[in-house]
C-alpha positions, 0 to 999 in steps of 0.5 A: 446464510447458505449463500453466504457459507457458499460463498465463502467455502468458494473464496477458500477454496480459490485462497487455497491456489493462491501462491501469492499467500505463502509471502504473506504468510511470512511479511510479518515473522520475516519484520518482527525478527528484525525489530525484535533483534534491534537492527536499523528498525527497531521499537525505541522508548526514550531512545533506549531498545526494549527488553524482549520479554514474552510480552515485549515481543507481542507487542511487537508483533502486533505493531508490525502487523497493525502497521506493515501488513495493512498495505501489504494485505490490501495490495494481496486482497486486491491483486490475488487470485480472487480478483476475477469473478464471474460477474456476469453470472453472479450478478444476475443470480437470486443470490443476495449481493449482502449475501455473497459481500459477507461471504468474502468478507469472512473469507478474507478476514480467515486469510488475514487472521490466519497470517496473523495466527502464523505471526503469533507462533513465530512471536512464541519462537523468537521469544523463546530465543530471545529468552528474556523472562518466563514462558508466557505465551497468553500474554504474547497472544493477547498483545498480538491480537488486541492490537492487530485483530481490530485493525485487520478487520477494519482493513478487509471492510474498506477493501469491501467498501470500496469494491462495492462502488464501481468508481472505486474499484480502481486507481481511485480506491488505491488512493483512498485506501493509501490515504486511509493508512496515511491517516492511520498512522499519522492520527496517534501522534495527537493522542500520544501526550494525552491520559488514556481514556476510551476518546482518546484511544479510539484516535488510534485507530492501529492500536500500537502507541498506547501498549508502547507508552503505557496509561500515562501521557508521553510526548511523540518525541520520546518513543519511535517506531520504525528507527530513529537513533538509540542509546545503549542498553535496553529498558523493559516495557510495562506491557499491562499498562499499556493493554489494560489502559483505561479505555484501550481495550473498549476503544480496540471492541469499539474499532472491530464493530466499526469494521463489522458495521463497515462490511454489512454497509458495504454489503448493502450499498454493493452495485453489480458491475457493467460493460464500459460502452463507448460512444463511436465518434462520428467520421463526421466530427472535426480532426481537433476534436477526435481523442488521440489514440496512443501508439504502442511504444514499439512502433516507429516511424522507417528513417535513418534519422530516427533510431529505434531506440529513439524512437521507443523512449519517445514514445514511453516519454509521451505516454506516462505524460498523456493526458491534459492532467500530467502536464498542469500537474508538472508544471505544478510540481515543479513550481512547488519545487521552487518554494523552498528545499527541493527535498522536503517539497519539490521531490515528493510532489514530483515522485507522487505524481510520477507514482501514478503516471509510471504505474498506469503506463507500466500496466498498459506495458505489460498487459498480457494481451499487448505483450502477445502483440508487442512480441512480433514487432522489431523492438525486444521488450528488453528495449522497451522496459529500458526507455521505460525506466529512461523516460520516467528518470527524464520526467523527474530531471524535467520537474527538477530543472527549475529548481536546479536552474535559480539554485545553480546547483546539480543536487536537485537533478542527481536527487531526481535522478534517483527517484524517478528512475528508481520508481520507473524500474520498481513499476517496470519490475512489479508490473512485468510480474503482476501484468497489472497497474494496481501492485506497482500502484501500491507498493510505490505508494508505500514506498513514497510514504516512507519517502516523504516520512524522511 
């Protein structure tokens, strides 16, 4: 316990030096402000906005924290100041690994629950401004923490489970976290039409559906979280009927226990990091067996027939599609586009493939060590970034071309140009700030889900 407390205190000191923490604290209040005012993003019940009483504002804050804060919180936990550790010293120390994991788990919980506390305070201010009922901060706080508290604990536990095994500490862990978030949003749809019970509410890890629909059954078409058409007028929300529905509080406590148990499992299965030792290839290895080494995108052969811009574009295009798997997956995405409407299948499939390829290449281009090298090259960083965006759009156009030819329409090409170029621009911009592939990958995955859902 002394070791866990020492790690906990050290993590909190490191979090105190994080500038991104201030952005995390602002996410939920800003998002909740738009939901409370009922703009294009809203919560609707039977196509009517809610009367924003203190309890309804608490439900709104809880819904925002239990949906939007989860991917943003995961991005922050994996990319903040605590991502770099002196593992060469820690892994050989006599401190039990479970103590280190639990100390870090506690610090992460304090950070995310602190953000939730700030959101609760902001919700009180929003409810006071709305002035739609008697002042009741206790009901608002109960709604916020009962909905979002267990979700955030489970998120922190998921982060440490993925960090416990070396194979999921990189891109594979990001994909698994995205799939878990996707499943968490999709699972509640299967329980909305069933009466409230412990087993039914346990199928809602986010806990945000029952407080909206109440204790009875409600079909998915009768409520909306995030958008959709609305009719004039507002309807009151029976907050107590949802929060005190049969089995709801028990299900939230069960998810809290699942999160704590998962943190213990993460401490038990945690494995130390290890240096990657690449086997040196013998000079006698045949040339056709040697893996080609990708040259930096700013290096191009001299000659009058090849301009710098064209050479950088070709290098970026080749590096985005580097590897044997990418061309195969690109052909599969293009084939899926021929199956039905390109907007519904082909475009999301191509964009999902580009999310991973673009984030990886953007992380390579913006790596701190490589930046010092490319600064000495004859091509400017602005030219390389522009070539990266054009190359991303070119790959999207190439995967949309079969459907455009078969349908004799330019609509798929215009859609591919917008999605591919936009994804490349977002990946390049975020990688230039974060200096890694992780942050653009997670942001693009969240954006891909929003694009796929619409």
